[in-house]
N, C-alpha and C positions, 0 to 999 in steps of 0.2 A: 265428684266420686270420676275413678278415671275412667276414660272411654273405653279401654283395653281392659276385658273383664279377667286376663289373666298378669298384667303385671302389676307388682306392686307398686305403692306411690314412692316407695323409697328402698331402693336394693343397693347392700355392701357390694364394693369390690372386693374380689379372691382376692388372698393373701397369695400370691406369685411363687412363695414357698410350698405349697402347699398343692400335690396333684390335684386335677378336677377329671371324676371318669362321669364324661356326657355320654361316652358311648359304649358302656360295658351293657348295661340292659338289654341294647340290641343283639349284640352280640350273645345272650344267655337267650334270647328269642331265638335267634337262629340256628344255636343250638339245641333245643327245645323241637325246634320244626323239624331240623332233620332227623332228630330221635324218632319222633311222632311218624316221618315217613319211612322209616327203615323197623320201625315196627309191625308199620301197613305190609310192608312188604313179606316179613316173616309169617305174619300171617296167613298171607296169602301163599307164600310156599307152602305151610304148614299143613293148612286146608287142602291144599293139590295133591298133597304126600299122601290123606287119611281118602282125598273121594277125587280118582283122576276127572271126572266131569263138575267139576267146580268150576274149572274156566268158561267152560258153556255157562255156567248157569250165572256169571259174572258179569258175562259181554249181554247176557239175556237183562242184566242190571246194571248196567254200565252210567247210565246216568245218575242213579242214586246211590251207586258203589263210591261214582268221583264225588257226590257232591257231600257222601257223608266222609272219606277221606280227606278232603279238603275243609270241612268245617274242625275234624279233628286236629289238622295243624294249624288253622286259625288260633282256635279255641290253645294251642300252646304258646302260641307266638304271643297274644294279648293280655294272654295270665303271665307267663314269662317276664314279659318286658314291664307290667304294671308293676308286677312282684316286687322283683329287682329293684326297679326303679324308686318304689317307696322303702325297701327296707335300705337302699344306699342313702335316701334324702332324709329318712329317719334319723338315722343315723351316724350321719353327715362322714359316710365315710368311702374310700375305695379299696380295690381287692387287688395285693401287689403282683401276684400272680396269676392273673385272670387265663392263662390259656392250660393249665393244668386243673384249674379249678372246673374250670367247663369241660375238659375230656373226663374228668372224675366223676361228673354230676349227669353228663350226658351218659359212659357206661353204668353208673349204679343206674339208671331212668334204664335201660336196658335191660340189666339182667333182673331190675324190677316187676318189668312187663312181661320179659317170658315165664321169669317164675309161678308170676299171677294168674298167667295165661294157662300154665300146665296144671295147677292149683283148682283153676276152677272148671277145666275138660275134666279133671279126677272126679271133682264135684258132682259135675251135674251125668257125667254116667254110674254113678250111685243113687243119689236122690231126683232125676228125673222123672224116672214115673213116679212119685210121690207129689213132687211139684205141680205133676203135670194136672192130678184129680185135684187140687187145691179150687176152691170156687171165685177164683179172682184171676185176673188178667195178664200172664207171663211176663206183657212188657212192662208192667209197673217191676219187676223183680230182674229184667233185664236192666231197665233205669236205673233201678236202685245200684246194681252191679258195677254200672259205668260210673257212676258219683261214686263209690268207694275205688275203684280200678285207679282212676286219676288221682283221689284223695295219695293212694300207698305207693302210687305207681311213678307220679309227676309231681304233688304237692312236696310232698314228705320229701324225697331227693334233691329237691332245690331247698327246700325251706333246709337240712341237714348242710347241703355243702355250704350255702349262705352264713350257717352260723361255724362252719369248721374251717371255712377259708380264712388263708392271711388276710389280713386288714392293716390301714394305716390311715388318719385323717384325711376327707379331703375338704379344700374349698367349699364354700355354697356355688359357685360359678353359676352359668345360667343351662336350658335346657332349651335343643332346636324345637321352634315351632312346627317344623317338617312333622317330629317323630309325634306329637301330639296329633295332630291333624292323620298319619296314617294308621296311628292305636286306633283312632275314633272311625275310620273310615272301614277297619278290617272288623271291629267288635260290630257293625251294622250289616256287613258282609256273613258272619257267621249268626245270627241271629236268626238273619232271615235264610238260612241254608237250614238250622236247625227247624224252622217253623215249615218249611215245604216238608222236611223227611218227614215230621211226623204226620204227614198225608202223605209218605213216600207209595202205599198201594194206589191212593186215588189215582196218583198221576202215572204211576205204569200205564193205565188204562188209553190214557194220552198217545202212548206211542211216541213218536218223532216232536210232538209239541213241549216233551218233558224237558228236552235238551234246553226250549227256552225258556220252562218256566225256571226250571235251573240257573240259568244263566241272569236271571232278574236281583239277586239279590248283588250281584258283582257290579253291576248297572247305579244299583241302589247306591251302596255302598262308596263307587265310585266320587258320584255326587258329592256326599259327605265330606269325603275328604278334600273335594274342591273346596268347597265354602269352606270347612274349616281352615286351608290352608290360604283363600285369600282371607282371611279374618283374624287371621293369629300373624304376631309377628314374627321376625325370621328367630328370634332370640326370647326365652320364656323366663320370667325372673322366676316363678314357681309354677312344678309342672301340676301337683293335688292328684296323683293316681287313682286315687277312689273317686274324687270326684271327678274325675275325667272318664271312669268306666259309668258310675251314675248317669252322667251325659247323655251316653250311649243308651242306655237304657231306657231313658223319658225321651228321645227321640224316635227310637223305633216304637216304643208300644202308645206315643201317641201319632204318630205315621198310621200304625195298622188302627186306631180307631178311628181316624179319620177316613181309611179305605172302609171300612166296617161300616160305617154312613152313608159311606158313597155307594157300597155296594145293597145298603138297607131300601138308600131311595129307589134304586134299578128295580129293587124286587117290587116293591110299591108300585113302581111307574107297570113292571108287568101284569100286576094282581088288577092294575086299573083299568084297563086295557089302553093306557097312556103311552100306543107302541111310540110315538116318535123322539123319545129317551134312549130306544134301543137301537134305534138307525147305526149305520157306522160310524157317523160323522160324529155324534154327540156322544159314543162310547169312545172314539178315539179323545175327543178333548176332554172326558172324563179324565182318560188312562193318562195324558200328558199334565192337568193339573193336579192328579196324586203325585205323580214324581217331582214335578216345579215345587210342591208343598215341602217338601226334604229340604229345600235350601231356608226359606225363615224359621223352619223349627232347627235345625243344625244352628243358625244365628242365635236364634231363642234360647236354648237349650243352656247354648256357652256361655250366653251372658248372665242369663237368670242366676246359674250355678254359682258361678265365681261372682260375680256382683255381690251377690246372697252374706257371702263370707268376707267379702270386702266392708260390706254394711253391718 
């Protein structure tokens, strides 16, 4: 079995007469990130026009707002890059006029987000009194609406653009290993931010400490990126976007479970009056060990996922 989980045992040389669209997925990702940032700005301006006190509210919840906006942009980058890379690899094509296609997709996303946002505001004005009386948490309603919004205003325009764009056959080629490492690291940052945002109310009670808490996923994703970049070769024979996304999820879940186990041990120590583990030095060492665990988990995740395919 090959030592590199990404490399094929054989790799065909690309036909020099066919183009290779190696950088197009990242161009799509940057376009979608710009759309997410612009839509966030439009949302702020619209809320400001409707409520003059909105800037004060936003500044009061600045860490959570920055984390939420960053998570939305990261989600756009990761999903767009993986989706487009999968589409190009599956059909072995390239786009002939990518700039026009990117402009069309970006405008379609902005229009879709604007129309969907106006529709939601109109529906909430009509149905909010009825929804407020329902016996379940409104957070479930907001979560469902976010999924619907992402599907209709992001995935649908992106998919239609890929379907309708002018295409040409492409050579197999190779993909930069840095791209895979970057997307893996960004996916870890996104999942970490989303987890913290689910406890945003509790984190607001920490005041200044919330800044440090929201900065944690950046450190975690950077460590995963460094590990993946160290492991991967400069050029990859196969990218496998779906497996890369699964790798990120497995790394994050395994690391989260390890942290929960460590937290359980500390709680058990507190309940049994064994205070030695609750001193500053043991707690610091435990935090460093939990952070260092990301490195072997990243190595194991990449090797296990891609070697399973080779087997």
